[in-house]
C-alpha positions in Angstrom: -173.9 79.6 53.7 -170.4 81.2 53.4 -168.3 79.9 50.6 -165.4 79.0 52.8 -167.6 76.8 54.9 -169.1 75.1 51.8 -165.6 74.5 50.4 -164.4 73.1 53.7 -167.3 70.6 53.8 -167.0 69.8 50.1 -163.4 68.9 50.7 -164.6 66.1 53.0 -166.7 64.3 50.4 -164.0 61.9 49.2 -162.5 61.4 52.6 -165.6 59.9 54.1 -164.7 61.2 57.5 -168.2 62.6 58.1 -170.0 59.5 56.8 -172.9 58.6 59.1 -171.6 60.9 61.9 -174.2 62.7 63.9 -174.1 66.5 63.4 -176.3 69.4 64.5 -176.6 72.6 62.6 -177.6 75.9 64.2 -177.6 79.5 63.2 -177.9 82.9 64.9 -179.0 86.1 63.2 -180.4 89.4 64.3 -183.1 89.1 61.7 -186.6 87.7 62.3 -185.8 84.7 60.1 -182.8 83.7 62.1 -180.6 82.6 59.2 -183.2 80.2 57.9 -181.9 80.0 54.3 -178.3 79.6 55.4 -179.3 76.8 57.8 -181.4 75.1 55.1 -178.4 75.2 52.7 -176.1 73.9 55.4 -178.4 71.0 56.2 -178.7 70.2 52.5 -174.9 70.0 52.2 -174.6 67.9 55.4 -177.2 65.5 54.0 -175.3 65.2 50.8 -172.2 64.2 52.9 -174.3 61.4 54.3 -174.2 62.7 57.8 -176.9 62.1 60.3 -178.4 65.6 60.8 -180.0 65.9 64.2 -183.1 68.0 64.0 -183.8 68.4 67.7 -180.4 67.8 69.2 -179.7 68.3 72.9 -176.4 69.4 74.3 -175.5 67.3 77.3 -172.1 68.8 78.0 -172.7 71.7 80.4 -169.4 73.4 79.5 -170.2 73.3 75.8 -173.7 74.6 76.5 -172.4 77.5 78.5 -169.9 78.4 75.7 -172.6 78.3 73.1 -174.9 80.5 75.2 -172.1 83.0 75.8 -171.4 83.1 72.0 -175.1 83.7 71.2 -175.3 86.4 73.9 -172.3 88.1 72.3 -173.8 87.9 68.9 -177.1 89.5 70.1 -175.4 92.3 72.1 
């Protein structure tokens, strides 16, 4: 996980603003492993923040889904 992201999340520990909030972590990578280690590290950090990490989340907002799909397509181009 990038240091800047880890620092941003660590800064939320004392605030409690993520406490018991549902979150979903995803990654995209051109490699066969698809960012597995970074994703595992992110999930570990989110768990330490006492968030509710959704393993099989579903995006119900069609606009958000379209934006995510477009971003993934741009990454894989």
